[in-house]
C-alpha positions as YAML, in Angstrom:
chain: A
units: angstrom
residues:
- id: 1
  name: UNK
  ca: [-17.62, -14.89, -5.08]
- id: 2
  name: UNK
  ca: [-17.18, -14.60, -1.31]
- id: 3
  name: UNK
  ca: [-15.58, -11.76, 0.62]
- id: 4
  name: UNK
  ca: [-14.82, -11.48, 4.34]
- id: 5
  name: UNK
  ca: [-16.47, -8.34, 5.69]
- id: 6
  name: UNK
  ca: [-16.94, -6.65, 9.04]
- id: 7
  name: UNK
  ca: [-20.24, -5.21, 7.82]
- id: 8
  name: UNK
  ca: [-21.99, -2.82, 5.49]
- id: 9
  name: UNK
  ca: [-23.77, 0.52, 5.79]
- id: 10
  name: UNK
  ca: [-26.52, 0.76, 3.14]
- id: 11
  name: UNK
  ca: [-26.75, 4.58, 3.10]
- id: 12
  name: UNK
  ca: [-23.72, 6.40, 4.48]
- id: 13
  name: UNK
  ca: [-23.09, 10.13, 4.15]
- id: 14
  name: UNK
  ca: [-19.67, 10.12, 5.85]
- id: 15
  name: UNK
  ca: [-17.71, 7.68, 3.65]
- id: 16
  name: UNK
  ca: [-17.42, 9.85, 0.56]
- id: 17
  name: UNK
  ca: [-19.49, 12.29, -1.47]
- id: 18
  name: UNK
  ca: [-23.26, 11.78, -1.64]
- id: 19
  name: UNK
  ca: [-25.19, 8.82, -0.31]
- id: 20
  name: UNK
  ca: [-23.01, 5.73, -0.48]
- id: 21
  name: UNK
  ca: [-23.21, 2.00, 0.14]
- id: 22
  name: UNK
  ca: [-20.16, 1.26, 2.29]
- id: 23
  name: UNK
  ca: [-18.53, -2.15, 2.60]
- id: 24
  name: UNK
  ca: [-16.17, -2.61, 5.56]
- id: 25
  name: UNK
  ca: [-13.75, -5.36, 4.63]
- id: 26
  name: UNK
  ca: [-12.25, -7.60, 7.29]
- id: 27
  name: UNK
  ca: [-8.48, -7.84, 7.67]
- id: 28
  name: UNK
  ca: [-5.83, -5.16, 7.87]
- id: 29
  name: UNK
  ca: [-2.04, -5.42, 8.20]
- id: 30
  name: UNK
  ca: [-1.45, -1.75, 9.06]
- id: 31
  name: UNK
  ca: [-2.69, -1.59, 12.70]
- id: 32
  name: UNK
  ca: [-2.60, 2.21, 12.74]
- id: 33
  name: UNK
  ca: [-2.55, 3.73, 16.22]
- id: 34
  name: UNK
  ca: [-5.96, 5.30, 16.87]
- id: 35
  name: UNK
  ca: [-7.65, 3.34, 14.07]
- id: 36
  name: UNK
  ca: [-11.36, 4.09, 13.72]
- id: 37
  name: UNK
  ca: [-12.16, 0.41, 13.01]
- id: 38
  name: UNK
  ca: [-9.72, -1.77, 15.03]
- id: 39
  name: UNK
  ca: [-12.25, -4.63, 15.07]
- id: 40
  name: UNK
  ca: [-11.56, -5.06, 11.34]
- id: 41
  name: UNK
  ca: [-7.86, -5.91, 11.77]
- id: 42
  name: UNK
  ca: [-8.26, -9.67, 12.38]
- id: 43
  name: UNK
  ca: [-8.16, -11.49, 9.04]
- id: 44
  name: UNK
  ca: [-10.25, -14.30, 10.54]
- id: 45
  name: UNK
  ca: [-12.91, -12.04, 12.05]
- id: 46
  name: UNK
  ca: [-16.10, -10.73, 10.52]
- id: 47
  name: UNK
  ca: [-18.22, -12.93, 8.30]
- id: 48
  name: UNK
  ca: [-18.30, -14.22, 4.76]
- id: 49
  name: UNK
  ca: [-20.66, -12.50, 2.33]
- id: 50
  name: UNK
  ca: [-21.45, -13.12, -1.33]
- id: 51
  name: UNK
  ca: [-20.56, -10.27, -3.64]
- id: 52
  name: UNK
  ca: [-23.60, -11.07, -5.81]
- id: 53
  name: UNK
  ca: [-25.91, -10.49, -2.83]
- id: 54
  name: UNK
  ca: [-24.14, -7.24, -1.96]
- id: 55
  name: UNK
  ca: [-24.51, -6.18, -5.60]
- id: 56
  name: UNK
  ca: [-28.26, -6.91, -5.48]
- id: 57
  name: UNK
  ca: [-28.65, -4.69, -2.40]
- id: 58
  name: UNK
  ca: [-26.68, -1.87, -4.04]
- id: 59
  name: UNK
  ca: [-28.60, -1.75, -7.32]
- id: 60
  name: UNK
  ca: [-31.98, -1.67, -5.55]
- id: 61
  name: UNK
  ca: [-31.24, 1.73, -4.01]
- id: 62
  name: UNK
  ca: [-31.95, 4.62, -6.41]
- id: 63
  name: UNK
  ca: [-30.59, 7.19, -3.92]
- id: 64
  name: UNK
  ca: [-26.97, 5.98, -4.08]
- id: 65
  name: UNK
  ca: [-24.29, 8.09, -5.71]
- id: 66
  name: UNK
  ca: [-21.56, 5.54, -5.15]
- id: 67
  name: UNK
  ca: [-20.02, 2.64, -3.32]
- id: 68
  name: UNK
  ca: [-17.18, 2.90, -0.80]
- id: 69
  name: UNK
  ca: [-14.79, 0.09, 0.03]
- id: 70
  name: UNK
  ca: [-13.34, 0.65, 3.49]
- id: 71
  name: UNK
  ca: [-11.88, -1.60, 6.08]
- id: 72
  name: UNK
  ca: [-9.87, -3.26, 7.18]
- id: 73
  name: UNK
  ca: [-7.94, -2.73, 4.00]
- id: 74
  name: UNK
  ca: [-9.81, -3.48, 0.77]
- id: 75
  name: UNK
  ca: [-6.57, -4.21, -1.08]
- id: 76
  name: UNK
  ca: [-6.09, -7.28, 1.12]
- id: 77
  name: UNK
  ca: [-9.09, -8.82, -0.74]
- id: 78
  name: UNK
  ca: [-8.77, -7.37, -4.23]
- id: 79
  name: UNK
  ca: [-10.33, -10.24, -6.22]
- id: 80
  name: UNK
  ca: [-13.91, -10.11, -4.87]
- id: 81
  name: UNK
  ca: [-13.90, -6.30, -4.76]
- id: 82
  name: UNK
  ca: [-12.66, -6.13, -8.35]
- id: 83
  name: UNK
  ca: [-15.39, -8.60, -9.35]
- id: 84
  name: UNK
  ca: [-18.05, -6.47, -7.63]
- id: 85
  name: UNK
  ca: [-16.59, -3.25, -9.01]
- id: 86
  name: UNK
  ca: [-16.58, -4.61, -12.56]
- id: 87
  name: UNK
  ca: [-20.30, -5.46, -12.31]
- id: 88
  name: UNK
  ca: [-21.08, -2.05, -10.86]
- id: 89
  name: UNK
  ca: [-19.15, -0.25, -13.61]
- id: 90
  name: UNK
  ca: [-20.78, -2.32, -16.36]
- id: 91
  name: UNK
  ca: [-24.35, -1.94, -15.07]
- id: 92
  name: UNK
  ca: [-24.63, 1.30, -13.08]
- id: 93
  name: UNK
  ca: [-23.40, 4.88, -13.01]
- id: 94
  name: UNK
  ca: [-22.14, 4.57, -9.42]
- id: 95
  name: UNK
  ca: [-18.63, 5.71, -8.58]
- id: 96
  name: UNK
  ca: [-16.26, 3.63, -6.47]
- id: 97
  name: UNK
  ca: [-14.19, 5.09, -3.64]
- id: 98
  name: UNK
  ca: [-11.58, 3.08, -1.72]
- id: 99
  name: UNK
  ca: [-9.89, 3.75, 1.61]
- id: 100
  name: UNK
  ca: [-6.50, 2.04, 1.97]
- id: 101
  name: UNK
  ca: [-3.50, 2.21, 4.27]
- id: 102
  name: UNK
  ca: [-1.22, 1.58, 1.31]
- id: 103
  name: UNK
  ca: [0.07, 4.55, -0.67]
- id: 104
  name: UNK
  ca: [-0.90, 4.84, -4.31]
- id: 105
  name: UNK
  ca: [2.73, 4.21, -5.24]
- id: 106
  name: UNK
  ca: [2.73, 0.97, -3.20]
- id: 107
  name: UNK
  ca: [-0.48, -0.11, -4.94]
- id: 108
  name: UNK
  ca: [1.04, 0.50, -8.37]
- id: 109
  name: UNK
  ca: [4.01, -1.65, -7.38]
- id: 110
  name: UNK
  ca: [1.67, -4.39, -6.06]
- id: 111
  name: UNK
  ca: [-0.32, -4.22, -9.32]
- id: 112
  name: UNK
  ca: [2.78, -5.17, -11.31]
- id: 113
  name: UNK
  ca: [2.58, -8.71, -9.94]
- id: 114
  name: UNK
  ca: [-1.06, -8.98, -8.84]
- id: 115
  name: UNK
  ca: [-3.70, -8.78, -11.57]
- id: 116
  name: UNK
  ca: [-6.51, -8.43, -8.99]
- id: 117
  name: UNK
  ca: [-4.89, -5.33, -7.47]
- id: 118
  name: UNK
  ca: [-4.45, -3.97, -11.00]
- id: 119
  name: UNK
  ca: [-8.11, -4.75, -11.72]
- id: 120
  name: UNK
  ca: [-9.32, -3.12, -8.50]
- id: 121
  name: UNK
  ca: [-7.34, 0.01, -9.36]
- id: 122
  name: UNK
  ca: [-8.95, 0.02, -12.81]
- id: 123
  name: UNK
  ca: [-12.50, 0.23, -11.41]
- id: 124
  name: UNK
  ca: [-11.70, 2.78, -8.68]
- id: 125
  name: UNK
  ca: [-12.66, 6.43, -9.18]
- id: 126
  name: UNK
  ca: [-11.25, 7.80, -5.92]
- id: 127
  name: UNK
  ca: [-8.71, 6.42, -3.47]
- id: 128
  name: UNK
  ca: [-7.91, 7.83, -0.05]
- id: 129
  name: UNK
  ca: [-4.41, 6.46, 0.52]
- id: 130
  name: UNK
  ca: [-1.93, 6.19, 3.34]
- id: 131
  name: UNK
  ca: [-1.95, 5.00, 6.90]
- id: 132
  name: UNK
  ca: [-3.89, 6.93, 9.51]
- id: 133
  name: UNK
  ca: [-1.38, 8.86, 11.63]
- id: 134
  name: UNK
  ca: [-2.82, 9.84, 14.99]
- id: 135
  name: UNK
  ca: [-0.52, 12.87, 15.43]
- id: 136
  name: UNK
  ca: [-1.82, 14.23, 12.08]
- id: 137
  name: UNK
  ca: [-5.49, 13.63, 12.87]
- id: 138
  name: UNK
  ca: [-7.93, 16.46, 12.24]
- id: 139
  name: UNK
  ca: [-11.71, 16.56, 12.44]
- id: 140
  name: UNK
  ca: [-11.66, 19.39, 9.90]
- id: 141
  name: UNK
  ca: [-10.45, 17.14, 7.07]
- id: 142
  name: UNK
  ca: [-13.10, 16.10, 4.59]
- id: 143
  name: UNK
  ca: [-13.35, 12.32, 3.98]
- id: 144
  name: UNK
  ca: [-9.96, 11.50, 5.48]
- id: 145
  name: UNK
  ca: [-8.66, 11.05, 9.00]
- id: 146
  name: UNK
  ca: [-5.13, 12.48, 8.97]
- id: 147
  name: UNK
  ca: [-3.41, 15.16, 6.94]
- id: 148
  name: UNK
  ca: [-0.87, 12.78, 5.37]
- id: 149
  name: UNK
  ca: [-3.65, 10.96, 3.52]
- id: 150
  name: UNK
  ca: [-4.40, 11.95, -0.06]
- id: 151
  name: UNK
  ca: [-7.66, 11.96, -2.01]
- id: 152
  name: UNK
  ca: [-6.65, 10.69, -5.43]
- id: 153
  name: UNK
  ca: [-8.36, 10.84, -8.82]
- id: 154
  name: UNK
  ca: [-7.54, 7.29, -9.87]
- id: 155
  name: UNK
  ca: [-8.38, 7.38, -13.63]
- id: 156
  name: UNK
  ca: [-6.37, 10.60, -14.09]
- id: 157
  name: UNK
  ca: [-3.48, 9.21, -12.03]
- id: 158
  name: UNK
  ca: [-3.37, 5.96, -13.99]
- id: 159
  name: UNK
  ca: [-3.48, 7.91, -17.25]
- id: 160
  name: UNK
  ca: [-0.66, 10.31, -16.34]
- id: 161
  name: UNK
  ca: [1.42, 7.84, -14.35]
- id: 162
  name: UNK
  ca: [1.59, 10.17, -11.35]
- id: 163
  name: UNK
  ca: [-0.73, 11.05, -8.49]
- id: 164
  name: UNK
  ca: [-3.47, 13.51, -9.38]
- id: 165
  name: UNK
  ca: [-5.25, 14.86, -6.31]
- id: 166
  name: UNK
  ca: [-9.01, 15.37, -6.26]
- id: 167
  name: UNK
  ca: [-11.05, 17.95, -4.40]
- id: 168
  name: UNK
  ca: [-14.28, 16.65, -2.92]
...
C-alpha cells in the first residue's frame, strides 16, 4: 500500500520515548501558526512510499523502541498507517505513537464513520493530540510543542471511553 510522506527518520530520539523510527506524513489541514513542519502541509507534496518497504526498514533495526507517525497529520492518511501499524503489532513489540492536530474527541467522532480512523486508533499506544498553539509554546514540554496538547494513553482511553493522560 502506498502512502504520501515528507520523509522518515530511522533513529529519532526526539519524537517520543526511546529510539524511534519516525514517519512524517505529507498533508495537513490545520496550518498551525509556527508549525515545526510547514513543508508537510501540501497534500500533493512529498513523495509516495510503499508501507511494505517502510516496514522492512523498521524491523531490521534492533535498537528501536517504537514507531512515531508525525506530519503533516497522520489521520489524513489513516488506511496505509493502519495497515503498517497492524503488521507492526502482529510481528513486533514496538509501540506506536501518533502526533495529530485533531483532538482525541474529534478522532473518536471521525472513527464512527471511518473504519480506517477507527483501525488506526486501535493500533496506537500514545497520541499527542491538538493543534500547536504558538502562544502556548514551551521548550520545557516533553514530546509536545504547546501546553494545550495532551499525551494520551490510547488503549486505556478507548477502554474507559474518556481521555486517560500518560506520563512519559
